[in-house]
VMD Tcl script that draws the C-alpha trace (Angstrom):
set ca {
  {76.54 -3.98 151.18}
  {75.55 -7.25 149.53}
  {79.01 -8.70 150.26}
  {78.67 -7.74 153.94}
  {75.27 -9.43 154.12}
  {76.77 -12.55 152.56}
  {79.50 -12.69 155.22}
  {76.90 -12.41 157.99}
  {74.86 -15.28 156.52}
  {77.95 -17.52 156.19}
  {79.08 -16.78 159.76}
  {75.58 -17.47 161.07}
  {75.47 -20.84 159.31}
  {78.91 -21.76 160.69}
  {77.82 -20.84 164.21}
  {74.67 -22.95 163.93}
  {76.63 -25.94 162.61}
  {79.06 -25.67 165.52}
  {76.21 -25.65 168.02}
  {74.67 -28.73 166.43}
  {78.00 -30.57 166.52}
  {78.64 -29.92 170.23}
  {77.53 -32.96 172.26}
  {75.39 -32.57 175.31}
  {77.06 -32.57 178.71}
  {76.05 -36.14 179.39}
  {77.17 -37.42 176.01}
  {80.57 -35.75 176.35}
  {81.01 -37.34 179.78}
  {80.13 -40.76 178.40}
  {82.35 -40.71 175.33}
  {85.43 -39.08 176.83}
  {88.10 -41.72 177.40}
  {85.62 -44.64 177.65}
  {87.43 -47.95 177.69}
  {87.57 -50.71 175.16}
  {86.68 -53.29 177.80}
  {87.50 -56.30 175.62}
  {90.99 -54.87 175.09}
  {91.41 -54.37 178.82}
  {90.36 -57.95 179.57}
  {89.51 -60.58 176.96}
  {86.80 -61.92 179.28}
  {84.62 -58.92 178.40}
  {84.39 -59.92 174.75}
  {80.74 -60.25 173.83}
  {79.54 -58.95 177.22}
  {76.96 -56.18 177.50}
  {75.96 -53.68 180.18}
  {73.23 -54.98 182.47}
  {72.47 -51.45 183.77}
  {70.59 -52.80 186.75}
  {72.14 -52.20 190.17}
  {69.69 -54.63 191.78}
  {71.35 -57.48 189.87}
  {74.67 -56.60 191.52}
  {73.09 -56.34 194.96}
  {71.82 -59.91 194.83}
  {75.39 -60.98 195.62}
  {77.16 -57.79 196.71}
  {74.62 -56.29 199.10}
  {77.22 -56.21 201.91}
  {79.24 -53.41 200.23}
  {76.33 -51.33 198.97}
  {75.67 -49.39 202.18}
  {79.27 -48.23 202.53}
  {79.52 -47.47 198.82}
  {76.49 -45.17 198.86}
  {78.24 -42.97 201.45}
  {81.12 -42.27 199.03}
  {81.39 -39.51 196.41}
  {81.02 -42.02 193.57}
  {78.05 -43.73 195.18}
  {76.15 -40.47 195.59}
  {77.06 -39.11 192.15}
  {76.38 -42.28 190.17}
  {73.34 -43.37 192.17}
  {71.57 -40.05 192.70}
  {72.71 -37.69 189.94}
  {74.47 -39.50 187.08}
  {75.75 -37.40 184.18}
  {75.97 -39.39 180.99}
  {75.47 -43.03 180.14}
  {78.73 -44.14 181.74}
  {77.86 -42.80 185.21}
  {74.30 -44.08 184.80}
  {75.75 -47.60 184.51}
  {76.73 -47.18 188.21}
  {78.63 -50.34 189.25}
  {79.47 -51.20 185.64}
  {81.00 -47.75 185.06}
  {84.05 -49.02 186.95}
  {83.63 -52.80 186.74}
  {82.74 -53.02 183.06}
  {79.86 -54.78 181.25}
  {78.88 -57.66 183.50}
  {76.23 -59.63 181.58}
  {78.48 -62.71 181.44}
  {79.46 -62.32 185.09}
  {75.78 -62.10 186.11}
  {75.10 -65.40 184.32}
  {78.19 -67.23 185.63}
  {79.84 -65.38 188.57}
  {83.57 -66.09 188.96}
  {86.90 -64.29 189.46}
  {87.94 -64.22 185.79}
  {87.25 -60.49 185.47}
  {89.21 -59.43 188.55}
  {91.41 -56.40 187.71}
  {95.08 -55.81 188.39}
  {96.30 -52.52 189.88}
  {97.28 -51.28 186.41}
  {93.90 -52.24 184.95}
  {92.08 -50.39 187.72}
  {94.11 -47.28 186.88}
  {92.99 -47.53 183.25}
  {89.39 -47.73 184.47}
  {89.80 -44.61 186.63}
  {91.33 -42.69 183.72}
  {88.01 -42.90 181.88}
  {86.93 -39.86 183.89}
  {89.97 -38.74 185.86}
  {92.44 -37.57 183.25}
  {93.99 -34.24 182.44}
  {94.64 -31.49 184.97}
  {96.78 -32.71 187.87}
  {96.82 -36.22 186.34}
  {98.10 -35.27 182.90}
  {101.59 -36.62 183.73}
  {100.37 -39.89 185.25}
  {101.59 -42.17 182.45}
  {105.21 -41.15 183.02}
  {105.02 -40.64 186.78}
  {107.36 -42.29 189.27}
  {104.42 -43.92 191.04}
  {103.13 -45.59 187.89}
  {106.56 -46.85 186.87}
  {106.92 -48.28 190.41}
  {103.67 -50.25 189.85}
  {101.65 -48.00 192.15}
  {98.10 -47.44 190.89}
  {94.98 -45.48 191.76}
  {93.67 -48.20 194.10}
  {97.02 -48.25 195.93}
  {96.18 -44.86 197.45}
  {92.42 -44.44 196.96}
  {89.48 -46.51 198.19}
  {86.40 -46.19 196.00}
  {83.97 -48.54 197.73}
  {84.26 -47.15 201.28}
  {84.73 -43.69 202.77}
  {87.92 -43.76 204.85}
  {88.97 -40.11 204.49}
  {87.28 -36.74 204.43}
  {88.88 -35.85 201.11}
  {90.09 -37.40 197.86}
  {88.85 -40.94 198.68}
  {92.18 -41.65 200.39}
  {92.80 -45.17 201.65}
  {94.05 -43.73 204.97}
  {92.74 -40.98 207.23}
  {95.04 -38.27 205.83}
  {97.88 -37.73 203.38}
  {100.69 -38.08 205.93}
  {99.43 -41.45 207.12}
  {98.95 -42.63 203.54}
  {102.32 -41.47 202.18}
  {104.12 -42.73 205.30}
  {103.00 -46.28 204.56}
  {105.63 -46.35 201.77}
  {107.91 -43.36 202.43}
  {108.98 -44.34 205.93}
  {112.32 -42.51 205.70}
  {110.50 -39.24 205.06}
  {108.00 -39.98 207.84}
  {110.92 -40.34 210.27}
  {112.25 -36.91 209.30}
  {108.83 -35.44 210.00}
  {109.43 -36.17 213.70}
  {112.67 -34.19 213.94}
  {113.06 -30.88 215.78}
  {112.89 -28.63 212.72}
  {110.25 -29.53 210.15}
  {107.31 -28.28 208.16}
  {103.98 -28.34 210.08}
  {102.66 -31.41 208.28}
  {101.58 -33.23 211.43}
  {99.65 -30.14 212.51}
  {97.72 -30.18 209.23}
  {98.95 -26.78 208.05}
  {100.89 -28.33 205.14}
  {100.24 -31.56 203.24}
  {102.53 -33.74 201.15}
  {100.61 -32.54 198.10}
  {101.54 -28.93 198.95}
  {104.95 -29.71 197.46}
  {104.44 -32.95 195.52}
  {101.94 -34.09 192.90}
  {101.49 -37.83 193.52}
  {100.01 -38.22 190.03}
  {103.21 -37.10 188.32}
  {104.99 -33.94 187.25}
  {107.39 -32.87 184.48}
  {110.24 -32.14 186.91}
  {112.12 -34.25 189.44}
  {110.63 -35.54 192.68}
  {107.08 -35.09 191.37}
  {107.21 -31.47 192.57}
  {104.15 -29.32 191.97}
  {106.34 -26.70 190.29}
  {109.08 -27.12 187.72}
  {111.95 -27.33 190.22}
  {112.84 -27.16 193.91}
  {113.17 -23.39 194.16}
  {109.90 -22.60 192.39}
  {108.13 -25.02 194.74}
  {109.66 -23.37 197.81}
  {108.81 -19.89 196.51}
  {105.13 -20.88 196.55}
  {105.22 -20.09 200.26}
  {108.58 -18.38 200.85}
  {108.15 -15.58 198.33}
  {110.46 -13.20 200.20}
  {113.37 -15.50 199.31}
  {112.73 -15.30 195.56}
  {114.45 -12.00 194.76}
  {115.67 -10.68 192.41}
  {118.51 -9.45 194.57}
  {121.22 -6.90 193.86}
  {123.70 -9.20 195.59}
  {122.84 -12.86 195.15}
  {124.00 -15.91 197.06}
  {124.65 -18.50 194.35}
  {123.72 -21.67 196.31}
  {120.39 -20.13 197.34}
  {119.64 -19.14 193.75}
  {120.50 -22.59 192.38}
  {118.80 -24.96 194.83}
  {117.25 -24.41 198.26}
  {118.13 -28.01 199.18}
  {121.83 -27.15 199.09}
  {121.34 -25.80 202.61}
  {117.89 -27.06 203.69}
  {116.27 -30.47 204.05}
  {112.54 -29.78 203.50}
  {111.38 -32.96 205.23}
  {113.04 -32.16 208.55}
  {116.34 -32.01 210.43}
  {117.63 -31.62 213.97}
  {119.18 -28.25 213.08}
  {117.18 -25.04 213.22}
  {115.61 -23.62 210.04}
  {115.69 -27.06 208.37}
  {119.44 -26.70 207.77}
  {121.24 -29.84 206.63}
  {123.93 -29.26 209.26}
  {124.81 -26.77 212.01}
  {124.85 -23.19 210.69}
  {128.55 -22.26 210.72}
  {129.62 -25.75 209.67}
  {127.32 -25.42 206.69}
  {128.95 -22.18 205.61}
  {132.52 -23.46 205.77}
  {131.59 -26.48 203.65}
  {131.95 -23.97 200.78}
  {133.86 -21.02 202.33}
  {136.92 -22.94 203.50}
  {139.52 -20.16 203.54}
  {141.17 -19.67 206.93}
  {142.11 -16.68 209.04}
  {138.74 -14.97 209.27}
  {138.67 -12.95 212.47}
  {135.38 -14.47 213.59}
  {135.65 -17.91 212.03}
  {134.08 -20.31 214.48}
  {137.04 -22.67 214.34}
  {139.25 -19.97 215.89}
  {136.91 -17.87 218.01}
  {134.14 -19.79 219.73}
  {132.98 -16.62 221.55}
  {131.64 -15.26 218.24}
  {129.13 -18.06 217.83}
  {126.27 -17.45 220.29}
  {123.46 -19.95 219.79}
  {125.52 -21.63 217.06}
  {124.90 -18.80 214.59}
  {128.52 -18.08 213.73}
  {128.67 -16.65 210.21}
  {125.11 -15.31 210.18}
  {125.86 -13.05 213.14}
  {127.24 -10.69 210.51}
  {126.20 -12.15 207.14}
  {122.52 -11.96 207.92}
  {121.11 -11.81 204.37}
  {122.14 -15.30 203.34}
  {119.47 -15.56 200.62}
  {120.52 -12.29 198.97}
  {120.69 -8.57 199.63}
  {119.31 -5.46 197.95}
  {121.33 -3.04 200.09}
  {123.96 -1.02 198.18}
  {126.53 -2.01 200.82}
  {125.41 -5.64 201.01}
  {127.98 -7.16 198.70}
  {129.08 -9.53 201.50}
  {125.41 -10.17 202.41}
  {125.93 -8.28 205.67}
  {122.85 -6.07 205.38}
}
mol new
graphics top color blue
foreach p $ca { graphics top sphere $p radius 0.5 }
foreach p [lrange $ca 0 end-1] q [lrange $ca 1 end] { graphics top cylinder $p $q radius 0.2 }
display resetview
């Protein structure tokens, strides 16, 4: 009984010590990932935080109205959490005591430096792969896609009105495919670029939101996942073997006309309905799928040829 009481006392003391060691919400927000400003830019060495927005407005009053309409402006100005957010302008622009005394352009940030500033708060989650992302290695930064000082989009502080307009400014080849006959409804706003891609980086290829092409496609097209009793190997390996997800002029996003696509792998001759020999068997250009209807796989006992 005494031993049991001793365990309870020890556990109680450990619990109390843990509570005392947990920082407040504001303190955690302030300390997490806060920059070494002098390391970011040598001009900050010896500078301190002014913590007075009015000092900034003496010169930068022209941007203040637009800034206060943004998510950062409202959060930092009206309901700051932690000392970093309470610094308002200096939360992103660094300690500006020297700049206030002698204003110049010596502390102007590069795109990469701005990204380091943003990562003070915006790290982890969808941005955990940012450091190795294709965008970062291509010298694209946070301010390349986001505008902090002015509200230009209804979501995510985008520098353009929507994701398609923003992504199209660089990915013009993909934007052209989005205007083809068969495409995902991106222009209609039912799907966004970020539905399939994580612009902040991903462990797989193409910055896909899932580990590979098929898993990304299965996010919406779950009926194509299987498992199937009779599988179609190309469909199991990579959806893009047959489909171009950004758009084509063939129906169902196919990379080429249906029957032509099939014979790119199934090249044996003499099939009674092969479209090269019997054009009558290809109404609407379907050809092979007139009979082999379960091209993604079949669970029918008699579906070994994907015919049912």
